[in-house]
Biopython code that builds the backbone (N, CA, C, O; Angstrom):
import numpy as np
from Bio.PDB.StructureBuilder import StructureBuilder

atoms = [
    (1, "MET", "N", (-0.307, -52.265, 22.259)),
    (1, "MET", "CA", (-1.410, -51.413, 22.605)),
    (1, "MET", "C", (-2.673, -52.261, 22.662)),
    (1, "MET", "O", (-2.804, -53.249, 21.940)),
    (2, "ARG", "N", (-3.581, -51.872, 23.511)),
    (2, "ARG", "CA", (-4.835, -52.603, 23.669)),
    (2, "ARG", "C", (-5.828, -52.205, 22.585)),
    (2, "ARG", "O", (-5.648, -51.206, 21.889)),
    (3, "ILE", "N", (-6.875, -53.005, 22.458)),
    (3, "ILE", "CA", (-7.844, -52.821, 21.379)),
    (3, "ILE", "C", (-8.547, -51.467, 21.453)),
    (3, "ILE", "O", (-8.831, -50.874, 20.412)),
    (4, "GLY", "N", (-8.832, -50.965, 22.645)),
    (4, "GLY", "CA", (-9.479, -49.666, 22.770)),
    (4, "GLY", "C", (-8.610, -48.547, 22.245)),
    (4, "GLY", "O", (-9.093, -47.633, 21.577)),
    (5, "GLN", "N", (-7.322, -48.620, 22.550)),
    (5, "GLN", "CA", (-6.395, -47.603, 22.070)),
    (5, "GLN", "C", (-6.264, -47.685, 20.543)),
    (5, "GLN", "O", (-6.243, -46.660, 19.863)),
    (6, "LEU", "N", (-6.177, -48.907, 20.013)),
    (6, "LEU", "CA", (-6.090, -49.072, 18.565)),
    (6, "LEU", "C", (-7.351, -48.549, 17.892)),
    (6, "LEU", "O", (-7.274, -47.898, 16.850)),
    (7, "ALA", "N", (-8.500, -48.825, 18.474)),
    (7, "ALA", "CA", (-9.761, -48.328, 17.926)),
    (7, "ALA", "C", (-9.760, -46.805, 17.891)),
    (7, "ALA", "O", (-10.166, -46.200, 16.898)),
    (8, "GLN", "N", (-9.312, -46.202, 18.956)),
    (8, "GLN", "CA", (-9.286, -44.744, 19.025)),
    (8, "GLN", "C", (-8.295, -44.157, 18.023)),
    (8, "GLN", "O", (-8.615, -43.190, 17.332)),
    (9, "LEU", "N", (-7.105, -44.727, 17.939)),
    (9, "LEU", "CA", (-6.087, -44.214, 17.022)),
    (9, "LEU", "C", (-6.470, -44.399, 15.556)),
    (9, "LEU", "O", (-6.188, -43.539, 14.722)),
    (10, "SER", "N", (-7.109, -45.515, 15.250)),
    (10, "SER", "CA", (-7.406, -45.829, 13.860)),
    (10, "SER", "C", (-8.778, -45.353, 13.409)),
    (10, "SER", "O", (-9.043, -45.274, 12.210)),
    (11, "GLY", "N", (-9.657, -45.035, 14.361)),
    (11, "GLY", "CA", (-11.006, -44.632, 14.010)),
    (11, "GLY", "C", (-11.873, -45.797, 13.555)),
    (11, "GLY", "O", (-12.882, -45.603, 12.877)),
    (12, "VAL", "N", (-11.476, -47.004, 13.930)),
    (12, "VAL", "CA", (-12.183, -48.228, 13.558)),
    (12, "VAL", "C", (-12.737, -48.841, 14.839)),
    (12, "VAL", "O", (-12.072, -48.835, 15.875)),
    (13, "SER", "N", (-13.945, -49.365, 14.766)),
    (13, "SER", "CA", (-14.568, -49.919, 15.964)),
    (13, "SER", "C", (-13.840, -51.161, 16.479)),
    (13, "SER", "O", (-13.142, -51.846, 15.731)),
    (14, "ARG", "N", (-14.016, -51.428, 17.747)),
    (14, "ARG", "CA", (-13.443, -52.642, 18.339)),
    (14, "ARG", "C", (-13.985, -53.873, 17.634)),
    (14, "ARG", "O", (-13.261, -54.840, 17.398)),
    (15, "ARG", "N", (-15.263, -53.825, 17.305)),
    (15, "ARG", "CA", (-15.891, -54.962, 16.622)),
    (15, "ARG", "C", (-15.199, -55.235, 15.286)),
    (15, "ARG", "O", (-14.921, -56.388, 14.954)),
    (16, "ALA", "N", (-14.920, -54.169, 14.513)),
    (16, "ALA", "CA", (-14.234, -54.328, 13.234)),
    (16, "ALA", "C", (-12.830, -54.887, 13.442)),
    (16, "ALA", "O", (-12.377, -55.735, 12.672)),
    (17, "LEU", "N", (-12.147, -54.419, 14.471)),
    (17, "LEU", "CA", (-10.794, -54.927, 14.745)),
    (17, "LEU", "C", (-10.823, -56.411, 15.086)),
    (17, "LEU", "O", (-9.952, -57.169, 14.657)),
    (18, "ARG", "N", (-11.821, -56.823, 15.855)),
    (18, "ARG", "CA", (-11.952, -58.256, 16.163)),
    (18, "ARG", "C", (-12.258, -59.056, 14.896)),
    (18, "ARG", "O", (-11.768, -60.172, 14.725)),
    (19, "TYR", "N", (-13.068, -58.481, 14.016)),
    (19, "TYR", "CA", (-13.368, -59.134, 12.744)),
    (19, "TYR", "C", (-12.088, -59.284, 11.917)),
    (19, "TYR", "O", (-11.837, -60.346, 11.347)),
    (20, "TYR", "N", (-11.282, -58.225, 11.851)),
    (20, "TYR", "CA", (-10.023, -58.305, 11.107)),
    (20, "TYR", "C", (-9.142, -59.410, 11.677)),
    (20, "TYR", "O", (-8.476, -60.134, 10.936)),
    (21, "GLU", "N", (-9.147, -59.528, 12.983)),
    (21, "GLU", "CA", (-8.369, -60.586, 13.626)),
    (21, "GLU", "C", (-8.920, -61.960, 13.240)),
    (21, "GLU", "O", (-8.152, -62.866, 12.914)),
    (22, "GLU", "N", (-10.232, -62.116, 13.274)),
    (22, "GLU", "CA", (-10.856, -63.389, 12.891)),
    (22, "GLU", "C", (-10.534, -63.768, 11.453)),
    (22, "GLU", "O", (-10.370, -64.946, 11.135)),
    (23, "GLN", "N", (-10.444, -62.767, 10.589)),
    (23, "GLN", "CA", (-10.170, -62.999, 9.174)),
    (23, "GLN", "C", (-8.682, -63.215, 8.884)),
    (23, "GLN", "O", (-8.302, -63.489, 7.746)),
    (24, "GLY", "N", (-7.854, -63.092, 9.904)),
    (24, "GLY", "CA", (-6.420, -63.278, 9.714)),
    (24, "GLY", "C", (-5.727, -62.075, 9.102)),
    (24, "GLY", "O", (-4.624, -62.198, 8.570)),
    (25, "LEU", "N", (-6.361, -60.919, 9.173)),
    (25, "LEU", "CA", (-5.793, -59.703, 8.610)),
    (25, "LEU", "C", (-4.940, -58.947, 9.619)),
    (25, "LEU", "O", (-4.023, -58.213, 9.249)),
    (26, "LEU", "N", (-5.245, -59.131, 10.866)),
    (26, "LEU", "CA", (-4.601, -58.405, 11.953)),
    (26, "LEU", "C", (-4.275, -59.412, 13.048)),
    (26, "LEU", "O", (-5.125, -60.214, 13.434)),
    (27, "THR", "N", (-3.064, -59.368, 13.540)),
    (27, "THR", "CA", (-2.685, -60.295, 14.604)),
    (27, "THR", "C", (-2.320, -59.525, 15.861)),
    (27, "THR", "O", (-1.963, -58.348, 15.818)),
    (28, "CYS", "N", (-2.420, -60.217, 16.963)),
    (28, "CYS", "CA", (-2.043, -59.628, 18.238)),
    (28, "CYS", "C", (-1.598, -60.751, 19.159)),
    (28, "CYS", "O", (-1.852, -61.930, 18.915)),
    (29, "SER", "N", (-0.949, -60.353, 20.192)),
    (29, "SER", "CA", (-0.603, -61.318, 21.239)),
    (29, "SER", "C", (-1.581, -61.081, 22.395)),
    (29, "SER", "O", (-2.379, -60.144, 22.368)),
    (30, "ARG", "N", (-1.507, -61.922, 23.377)),
    (30, "ARG", "CA", (-2.347, -61.756, 24.568)),
    (30, "ARG", "C", (-1.429, -61.556, 25.764)),
    (30, "ARG", "O", (-0.411, -62.234, 25.904)),
    (31, "ASP", "N", (-1.807, -60.612, 26.625)),
    (31, "ASP", "CA", (-1.007, -60.416, 27.831)),
    (31, "ASP", "C", (-1.440, -61.435, 28.892)),
    (31, "ASP", "O", (-2.314, -62.265, 28.640)),
    (32, "ALA", "N", (-0.838, -61.369, 30.052)),
    (32, "ALA", "CA", (-1.097, -62.345, 31.112)),
    (32, "ALA", "C", (-2.567, -62.357, 31.533)),
    (32, "ALA", "O", (-3.072, -63.378, 31.999)),
    (33, "SER", "N", (-3.245, -61.237, 31.373)),
    (33, "SER", "CA", (-4.660, -61.151, 31.749)),
    (33, "SER", "C", (-5.594, -61.564, 30.617)),
    (33, "SER", "O", (-6.812, -61.593, 30.791)),
    (34, "GLY", "N", (-5.022, -61.883, 29.456)),
    (34, "GLY", "CA", (-5.820, -62.290, 28.312)),
    (34, "GLY", "C", (-6.236, -61.154, 27.396)),
    (34, "GLY", "O", (-6.948, -61.377, 26.417)),
    (35, "TYR", "N", (-5.799, -59.935, 27.703)),
    (35, "TYR", "CA", (-6.137, -58.798, 26.860)),
    (35, "TYR", "C", (-5.308, -58.827, 25.575)),
    (35, "TYR", "O", (-4.144, -59.228, 25.573)),
    (36, "ARG", "N", (-5.945, -58.388, 24.478)),
    (36, "ARG", "CA", (-5.230, -58.285, 23.212)),
    (36, "ARG", "C", (-4.145, -57.220, 23.336)),
    (36, "ARG", "O", (-4.345, -56.173, 23.952)),
    (37, "ASP", "N", (-2.991, -57.512, 22.738)),
    (37, "ASP", "CA", (-1.885, -56.559, 22.717)),
    (37, "ASP", "C", (-1.414, -56.438, 21.272)),
    (37, "ASP", "O", (-0.783, -57.349, 20.735)),
    (38, "PHE", "N", (-1.727, -55.307, 20.653)),
    (38, "PHE", "CA", (-1.382, -55.075, 19.253)),
    (38, "PHE", "C", (-0.039, -54.375, 19.141)),
    (38, "PHE", "O", (0.354, -53.624, 20.034)),
    (39, "ALA", "N", (0.658, -54.622, 18.049)),
    (39, "ALA", "CA", (1.959, -53.990, 17.790)),
    (39, "ALA", "C", (1.775, -52.495, 17.572)),
    (39, "ALA", "O", (0.677, -52.029, 17.268)),
    (40, "GLU", "N", (2.847, -51.760, 17.728)),
    (40, "GLU", "CA", (2.794, -50.303, 17.576)),
    (40, "GLU", "C", (2.449, -49.873, 16.157)),
    (40, "GLU", "O", (1.901, -48.789, 15.960)),
    (41, "ASP", "N", (2.761, -50.712, 15.155)),
    (41, "ASP", "CA", (2.452, -50.349, 13.773)),
    (41, "ASP", "C", (1.042, -50.776, 13.357)),
    (41, "ASP", "O", (0.683, -50.643, 12.187)),
    (42, "ALA", "N", (0.248, -51.278, 14.282)),
    (42, "ALA", "CA", (-1.103, -51.741, 13.968)),
    (42, "ALA", "C", (-1.984, -50.661, 13.327)),
    (42, "ALA", "O", (-2.761, -50.990, 12.430)),
    (43, "PRO", "N", (-1.902, -49.384, 13.742)),
    (43, "PRO", "CA", (-2.742, -48.377, 13.080)),
    (43, "PRO", "C", (-2.469, -48.256, 11.579)),
    (43, "PRO", "O", (-3.388, -48.015, 10.796)),
    (44, "VAL", "N", (-1.221, -48.422, 11.183)),
    (44, "VAL", "CA", (-0.880, -48.358, 9.763)),
    (44, "VAL", "C", (-1.461, -49.565, 9.036)),
    (44, "VAL", "O", (-1.975, -49.436, 7.924)),
    (45, "LEU", "N", (-1.382, -50.718, 9.653)),
    (45, "LEU", "CA", (-1.948, -51.927, 9.072)),
    (45, "LEU", "C", (-3.458, -51.808, 8.948)),
    (45, "LEU", "O", (-4.030, -52.193, 7.928)),
    (46, "VAL", "N", (-4.107, -51.281, 9.973)),
    (46, "VAL", "CA", (-5.560, -51.083, 9.932)),
    (46, "VAL", "C", (-5.919, -50.109, 8.806)),
    (46, "VAL", "O", (-6.909, -50.315, 8.105)),
    (47, "ALA", "N", (-5.130, -49.061, 8.631)),
    (47, "ALA", "CA", (-5.375, -48.105, 7.544)),
    (47, "ALA", "C", (-5.284, -48.807, 6.193)),
    (47, "ALA", "O", (-6.093, -48.540, 5.303)),
    (48, "ALA", "N", (-4.311, -49.698, 6.029)),
    (48, "ALA", "CA", (-4.170, -50.443, 4.776)),
    (48, "ALA", "C", (-5.384, -51.330, 4.540)),
    (48, "ALA", "O", (-5.890, -51.412, 3.421)),
    (49, "ILE", "N", (-5.845, -51.984, 5.579)),
    (49, "ILE", "CA", (-7.032, -52.836, 5.473)),
    (49, "ILE", "C", (-8.231, -51.997, 5.051)),
    (49, "ILE", "O", (-8.981, -52.391, 4.158)),
    (50, "GLN", "N", (-8.412, -50.854, 5.680)),
    (50, "GLN", "CA", (-9.535, -49.973, 5.365)),
    (50, "GLN", "C", (-9.480, -49.492, 3.910)),
    (50, "GLN", "O", (-10.503, -49.456, 3.226)),
    (51, "VAL", "N", (-8.300, -49.129, 3.449)),
    (51, "VAL", "CA", (-8.150, -48.658, 2.071)),
    (51, "VAL", "C", (-8.521, -49.771, 1.096)),
    (51, "VAL", "O", (-9.226, -49.531, 0.115)),
    (52, "MET", "N", (-8.055, -50.972, 1.359)),
    (52, "MET", "CA", (-8.340, -52.072, 0.445)),
    (52, "MET", "C", (-9.824, -52.450, 0.459)),
    (52, "MET", "O", (-10.382, -52.805, -0.579)),
    (53, "TYR", "N", (-10.454, -52.375, 1.615)),
    (53, "TYR", "CA", (-11.905, -52.586, 1.651)),
    (53, "TYR", "C", (-12.616, -51.479, 0.868)),
    (53, "TYR", "O", (-13.600, -51.748, 0.178)),
    (54, "ALA", "N", (-12.131, -50.245, 0.966)),
    (54, "ALA", "CA", (-12.731, -49.136, 0.219)),
    (54, "ALA", "C", (-12.601, -49.350, -1.291)),
    (54, "ALA", "O", (-13.430, -48.859, -2.059)),
    (55, "PHE", "N", (-11.577, -50.074, -1.718)),
    (55, "PHE", "CA", (-11.412, -50.416, -3.131)),
    (55, "PHE", "C", (-12.443, -51.449, -3.579)),
    (55, "PHE", "O", (-12.615, -51.687, -4.775)),
    (56, "GLY", "N", (-13.125, -52.060, -2.612)),
    (56, "GLY", "CA", (-14.105, -53.087, -2.937)),
    (56, "GLY", "C", (-13.535, -54.495, -2.897)),
    (56, "GLY", "O", (-14.163, -55.437, -3.380)),
    (57, "LEU", "N", (-12.346, -54.641, -2.323)),
    (57, "LEU", "CA", (-11.750, -55.977, -2.211)),
    (57, "LEU", "C", (-12.377, -56.721, -1.045)),
    (57, "LEU", "O", (-12.769, -56.111, -0.050)),
    (58, "ASN", "N", (-12.472, -58.032, -1.166)),
    (58, "ASN", "CA", (-12.995, -58.843, -0.064)),
    (58, "ASN", "C", (-11.860, -59.239, 0.881)),
    (58, "ASN", "O", (-10.694, -58.940, 0.622)),
    (59, "SER", "N", (-12.209, -59.908, 1.969)),
    (59, "SER", "CA", (-11.216, -60.262, 2.991)),
    (59, "SER", "C", (-10.093, -61.129, 2.440)),
    (59, "SER", "O", (-8.931, -60.952, 2.806)),
    (60, "ALA", "N", (-10.437, -62.068, 1.560)),
    (60, "ALA", "CA", (-9.405, -62.944, 0.986)),
    (60, "ALA", "C", (-8.409, -62.138, 0.155)),
    (60, "ALA", "O", (-7.203, -62.377, 0.226)),
    (61, "ALA", "N", (-8.906, -61.187, -0.628)),
    (61, "ALA", "CA", (-8.016, -60.348, -1.430)),
    (61, "ALA", "C", (-7.184, -59.436, -0.536)),
    (61, "ALA", "O", (-5.994, -59.240, -0.778)),
    (62, "VAL", "N", (-7.807, -58.883, 0.490)),
    (62, "VAL", "CA", (-7.059, -58.030, 1.418)),
    (62, "VAL", "C", (-5.931, -58.836, 2.056)),
    (62, "VAL", "O", (-4.800, -58.357, 2.142)),
    (63, "ARG", "N", (-6.225, -60.042, 2.498)),
    (63, "ARG", "CA", (-5.212, -60.896, 3.110)),
    (63, "ARG", "C", (-4.071, -61.156, 2.123)),
    (63, "ARG", "O", (-2.897, -61.142, 2.493)),
    (64, "ARG", "N", (-4.434, -61.389, 0.876)),
    (64, "ARG", "CA", (-3.433, -61.690, -0.152)),
    (64, "ARG", "C", (-2.518, -60.500, -0.414)),
    (64, "ARG", "O", (-1.308, -60.662, -0.575)),
    (65, "PHE", "N", (-3.107, -59.288, -0.457)),
    (65, "PHE", "CA", (-2.335, -58.109, -0.845)),
    (65, "PHE", "C", (-1.812, -57.283, 0.321)),
    (65, "PHE", "O", (-1.111, -56.295, 0.102)),
    (66, "LEU", "N", (-2.125, -57.652, 1.520)),
    (66, "LEU", "CA", (-1.660, -56.891, 2.682)),
    (66, "LEU", "C", (-0.141, -56.754, 2.730)),
    (66, "LEU", "O", (0.354, -55.715, 3.167)),
    (67, "PRO", "N", (0.620, -57.767, 2.296)),
    (67, "PRO", "CA", (2.078, -57.574, 2.265)),
    (67, "PRO", "C", (2.521, -56.433, 1.347)),
    (67, "PRO", "O", (3.646, -55.951, 1.475)),
    (68, "CYS", "N", (1.663, -55.993, 0.427)),
    (68, "CYS", "CA", (2.000, -54.861, -0.442)),
    (68, "CYS", "C", (1.892, -53.528, 0.290)),
    (68, "CYS", "O", (2.368, -52.508, -0.209)),
    (69, "ALA", "N", (1.283, -53.529, 1.448)),
    (69, "ALA", "CA", (1.079, -52.286, 2.200)),
    (69, "ALA", "C", (2.319, -51.989, 3.028)),
    (69, "ALA", "O", (2.799, -52.831, 3.787)),
    (70, "ARG", "N", (2.808, -50.813, 2.871)),
    (70, "ARG", "CA", (3.966, -50.372, 3.640)),
    (70, "ARG", "C", (3.669, -48.979, 4.163)),
    (70, "ARG", "O", (2.982, -48.198, 3.504)),
    (71, "GLY", "N", (4.170, -48.670, 5.316)),
    (71, "GLY", "CA", (3.955, -47.333, 5.841)),
    (71, "GLY", "C", (4.796, -47.102, 7.068)),
    (71, "GLY", "O", (5.377, -48.029, 7.634)),
    (72, "ALA", "N", (4.850, -45.880, 7.461)),
    (72, "ALA", "CA", (5.568, -45.501, 8.669)),
    (72, "ALA", "C", (4.693, -44.515, 9.411)),
    (72, "ALA", "O", (4.015, -43.686, 8.803)),
    (73, "ASP", "N", (4.714, -44.609, 10.708)),
    (73, "ASP", "CA", (3.856, -43.779, 11.535)),
    (73, "ASP", "C", (2.423, -43.943, 11.062)),
    (73, "ASP", "O", (1.935, -45.069, 10.962)),
    (74, "GLU", "N", (1.740, -42.851, 10.770)),
    (74, "GLU", "CA", (0.363, -42.977, 10.322)),
    (74, "GLU", "C", (0.238, -42.695, 8.835)),
    (74, "GLU", "O", (-0.867, -42.530, 8.318)),
    (75, "GLN", "N", (1.374, -42.640, 8.146)),
    (75, "GLN", "CA", (1.357, -42.441, 6.703)),
    (75, "GLN", "C", (1.305, -43.806, 6.040)),
    (75, "GLN", "O", (2.037, -44.718, 6.424)),
    (76, "LEU", "N", (0.455, -43.944, 5.061)),
    (76, "LEU", "CA", (0.276, -45.220, 4.393)),
    (76, "LEU", "C", (0.596, -45.069, 2.921)),
    (76, "LEU", "O", (0.200, -44.102, 2.270)),
    (77, "SER", "N", (1.311, -46.033, 2.422)),
    (77, "SER", "CA", (1.589, -46.092, 1.000)),
    (77, "SER", "C", (1.376, -47.524, 0.554)),
    (77, "SER", "O", (1.999, -48.443, 1.086)),
    (78, "LEU", "N", (0.501, -47.720, -0.420)),
    (78, "LEU", "CA", (0.327, -49.060, -0.955)),
    (78, "LEU", "C", (1.344, -49.256, -2.067)),
    (78, "LEU", "O", (1.295, -48.587, -3.100)),
    (79, "GLN", "N", (2.248, -50.168, -1.844)),
    (79, "GLN", "CA", (3.218, -50.510, -2.873)),
    (79, "GLN", "C", (2.470, -51.318, -3.924)),
    (79, "GLN", "O", (1.770, -52.275, -3.592)),
    (80, "MET", "N", (2.611, -50.949, -5.160)),
    (80, "MET", "CA", (1.865, -51.608, -6.219)),
    (80, "MET", "C", (2.627, -52.809, -6.755)),
    (80, "MET", "O", (3.246, -52.750, -7.817)),
    (81, "CYS", "N", (2.567, -53.904, -5.996)),
    (81, "CYS", "CA", (3.116, -55.139, -6.523)),
    (81, "CYS", "C", (2.296, -55.484, -7.772)),
    (81, "CYS", "O", (1.134, -55.089, -7.863)),
    (82, "PRO", "N", (2.863, -56.197, -8.717)),
    (82, "PRO", "CA", (2.164, -56.450, -9.990)),
    (82, "PRO", "C", (0.771, -57.070, -9.820)),
    (82, "PRO", "O", (-0.150, -56.713, -10.554)),
    (83, "GLN", "N", (0.609, -57.973, -8.884)),
    (83, "GLN", "CA", (-0.689, -58.616, -8.698)),
    (83, "GLN", "C", (-1.729, -57.626, -8.172)),
    (83, "GLN", "O", (-2.882, -57.648, -8.603)),
    (84, "LEU", "N", (-1.327, -56.767, -7.251)),
    (84, "LEU", "CA", (-2.260, -55.767, -6.727)),
    (84, "LEU", "C", (-2.637, -54.779, -7.819)),
    (84, "LEU", "O", (-3.807, -54.424, -7.961)),
    (85, "ARG", "N", (-1.656, -54.333, -8.589)),
    (85, "ARG", "CA", (-1.944, -53.399, -9.677)),
    (85, "ARG", "C", (-2.936, -54.011, -10.664)),
    (85, "ARG", "O", (-3.878, -53.341, -11.087)),
    (86, "ALA", "N", (-2.737, -55.259, -11.029)),
    (86, "ALA", "CA", (-3.646, -55.926, -11.969)),
    (86, "ALA", "C", (-5.050, -56.056, -11.386)),
    (86, "ALA", "O", (-6.039, -55.842, -12.088)),
    (87, "THR", "N", (-5.137, -56.404, -10.111)),
    (87, "THR", "CA", (-6.435, -56.553, -9.459)),
    (87, "THR", "C", (-7.162, -55.216, -9.382)),
    (87, "THR", "O", (-8.364, -55.151, -9.638)),
    (88, "LEU", "N", (-6.448, -54.151, -9.033)),
    (88, "LEU", "CA", (-7.079, -52.838, -8.936)),
    (88, "LEU", "C", (-7.467, -52.297, -10.307)),
    (88, "LEU", "O", (-8.486, -51.619, -10.442)),
    (89, "THR", "N", (-6.668, -52.591, -11.317)),
    (89, "THR", "CA", (-7.012, -52.181, -12.683)),
    (89, "THR", "C", (-8.298, -52.871, -13.129)),
    (89, "THR", "O", (-9.176, -52.239, -13.717)),
    (90, "ALA", "N", (-8.405, -54.167, -12.849)),
    (90, "ALA", "CA", (-9.626, -54.903, -13.184)),
    (90, "ALA", "C", (-10.813, -54.363, -12.387)),
    (90, "ALA", "O", (-11.916, -54.232, -12.917)),
    (91, "ARG", "N", (-10.583, -54.054, -11.128)),
    (91, "ARG", "CA", (-11.652, -53.516, -10.275)),
    (91, "ARG", "C", (-12.132, -52.170, -10.810)),
    (91, "ARG", "O", (-13.331, -51.891, -10.817)),
    (92, "ARG", "N", (-11.192, -51.336, -11.256)),
    (92, "ARG", "CA", (-11.556, -50.033, -11.822)),
    (92, "ARG", "C", (-12.430, -50.215, -13.066)),
    (92, "ARG", "O", (-13.397, -49.476, -13.254)),
    (93, "ARG", "N", (-12.096, -51.195, -13.920)),
    (93, "ARG", "CA", (-12.915, -51.476, -15.096)),
    (93, "ARG", "C", (-14.318, -51.926, -14.688)),
    (93, "ARG", "O", (-15.306, -51.501, -15.287)),
    (94, "GLU", "N", (-14.407, -52.788, -13.666)),
    (94, "GLU", "CA", (-15.712, -53.251, -13.178)),
    (94, "GLU", "C", (-16.559, -52.085, -12.670)),
    (94, "GLU", "O", (-17.752, -52.001, -12.959)),
    (95, "VAL", "N", (-15.932, -51.193, -11.914)),
    (95, "VAL", "CA", (-16.653, -50.041, -11.363)),
    (95, "VAL", "C", (-17.115, -49.127, -12.493)),
    (95, "VAL", "O", (-18.245, -48.640, -12.464)),
    (96, "ALA", "N", (-16.263, -48.885, -13.486)),
    (96, "ALA", "CA", (-16.628, -48.033, -14.615)),
    (96, "ALA", "C", (-17.802, -48.637, -15.386)),
    (96, "ALA", "O", (-18.712, -47.918, -15.799)),
    (97, "ALA", "N", (-17.782, -49.944, -15.579)),
    (97, "ALA", "CA", (-18.884, -50.610, -16.287)),
    (97, "ALA", "C", (-20.177, -50.493, -15.489)),
    (97, "ALA", "O", (-21.241, -50.267, -16.065)),
    (98, "ARG", "N", (-20.096, -50.640, -14.189)),
    (98, "ARG", "CA", (-21.287, -50.533, -13.329)),
    (98, "ARG", "C", (-21.835, -49.105, -13.349)),
    (98, "ARG", "O", (-23.049, -48.902, -13.382)),
    (99, "ILE", "N", (-20.940, -48.121, -13.329)),
    (99, "ILE", "CA", (-21.364, -46.722, -13.405)),
    (99, "ILE", "C", (-22.081, -46.466, -14.724)),
    (99, "ILE", "O", (-23.118, -45.804, -14.743)),
    (100, "ALA", "N", (-21.543, -46.981, -15.825)),
    (100, "ALA", "CA", (-22.176, -46.799, -17.135)),
    (100, "ALA", "C", (-23.557, -47.446, -17.146)),
    (100, "ALA", "O", (-24.508, -46.870, -17.673)),
    (101, "GLU", "N", (-23.668, -48.624, -16.573)),
    (101, "GLU", "CA", (-24.951, -49.320, -16.508)),
    (101, "GLU", "C", (-25.971, -48.519, -15.693)),
    (101, "GLU", "O", (-27.119, -48.353, -16.107)),
    (102, "LEU", "N", (-25.538, -48.031, -14.539)),
    (102, "LEU", "CA", (-26.444, -47.239, -13.696)),
    (102, "LEU", "C", (-26.824, -45.926, -14.364)),
    (102, "LEU", "O", (-27.963, -45.477, -14.234)),
    (103, "SER", "N", (-25.897, -45.307, -15.070)),
    (103, "SER", "CA", (-26.200, -44.057, -15.783)),
    (103, "SER", "C", (-27.247, -44.292, -16.862)),
    (103, "SER", "O", (-28.149, -43.476, -17.050)),
    (104, "ALA", "N", (-27.123, -45.416, -17.573)),
    (104, "ALA", "CA", (-28.116, -45.750, -18.599)),
    (104, "ALA", "C", (-29.484, -45.975, -17.959)),
    (104, "ALA", "O", (-30.500, -45.540, -18.503)),
    (105, "GLN", "N", (-29.519, -46.643, -16.826)),
    (105, "GLN", "CA", (-30.783, -46.857, -16.123)),
    (105, "GLN", "C", (-31.381, -45.532, -15.673)),
    (105, "GLN", "O", (-32.589, -45.319, -15.772)),
    (106, "GLN", "N", (-30.527, -44.646, -15.178)),
    (106, "GLN", "CA", (-31.003, -43.341, -14.731)),
    (106, "GLN", "C", (-31.594, -42.553, -15.901)),
    (106, "GLN", "O", (-32.645, -41.930, -15.752)),
    (107, "ARG", "N", (-30.937, -42.570, -17.059)),
    (107, "ARG", "CA", (-31.455, -41.863, -18.235)),
    (107, "ARG", "C", (-32.803, -42.447, -18.664)),
    (107, "ARG", "O", (-33.720, -41.709, -19.024)),
    (108, "ALA", "N", (-32.916, -43.778, -18.623)),
    (108, "ALA", "CA", (-34.188, -44.419, -18.998)),
    (108, "ALA", "C", (-35.299, -44.007, -18.039)),
    (108, "ALA", "O", (-36.415, -43.725, -18.475)),
    (109, "LEU", "N", (-35.013, -43.968, -16.754)),
    (109, "LEU", "CA", (-36.007, -43.545, -15.771)),
    (109, "LEU", "C", (-36.408, -42.089, -15.983)),
    (109, "LEU", "O", (-37.590, -41.748, -15.950)),
    (110, "GLU", "N", (-35.418, -41.243, -16.198)),
    (110, "GLU", "CA", (-35.710, -39.824, -16.386)),
    (110, "GLU", "C", (-36.524, -39.579, -17.633)),
    (110, "GLU", "O", (-37.331, -38.650, -17.674)),
    (111, "ALA", "N", (-36.324, -40.409, -18.668)),
    (111, "ALA", "CA", (-37.089, -40.259, -19.908)),
    (111, "ALA", "C", (-38.556, -40.621, -19.714)),
    (111, "ALA", "O", (-39.407, -40.162, -20.475)),
    (112, "HIS", "N", (-38.864, -41.432, -18.712)),
    (112, "HIS", "CA", (-40.231, -41.900, -18.518)),
    (112, "HIS", "C", (-40.927, -41.326, -17.280)),
    (112, "HIS", "O", (-42.102, -41.603, -17.039)),
    (113, "LEU", "N", (-40.221, -40.554, -16.526)),
    (113, "LEU", "CA", (-40.809, -39.945, -15.334)),
    (113, "LEU", "C", (-40.763, -38.425, -15.463)),
    (113, "LEU", "O", (-39.748, -37.856, -15.867)),
    (114, "PRO", "N", (-41.864, -37.781, -15.118)),
    (114, "PRO", "CA", (-41.823, -36.317, -15.148)),
    (114, "PRO", "C", (-40.936, -35.776, -14.032)),
    (114, "PRO", "O", (-40.796, -36.388, -12.973)),
    (115, "SER", "N", (-40.350, -34.630, -14.292)),
    (115, "SER", "CA", (-39.469, -34.006, -13.296)),
    (115, "SER", "C", (-40.214, -33.491, -12.096)),
    (115, "SER", "O", (-39.604, -32.943, -11.179)),
]
sb = StructureBuilder()
sb.init_structure("model")
sb.init_model(0)
sb.init_chain("A")
sb.init_seg("    ")
for serial, (resi, resn, name, xyz) in enumerate(atoms, 1):
    if name == "N":
        sb.init_residue(resn, " ", resi, " ")
    sb.init_atom(name, np.array(xyz, "f"), 0.0, 1.0, " ", f" {name:<3s}", serial, name[0])
structure = sb.get_structure()
């Protein structure tokens, strides 16, 4: 499938898809005219990439854990290989600590500012 079709099916911009390709997260072949030709399962792969970015992982981590992503059709399931589980557990702790820090800042501001 061409990049426009993949963009439409996945809800991800063409620019983002090209970025994923540059980062080695998404591969495609080129047809005789030089147009990108993505595999039929590309929408599932793009969904996995999007989910991992939503977790706050960077491109290197996404590349590392992408083999943990499995899916069929447009259903996505992240298989929790031990390394991915450990990384996400650590990420959850980081997010919880940041939330606690921001909550403390918010309470301090509210204590010193009138409503």
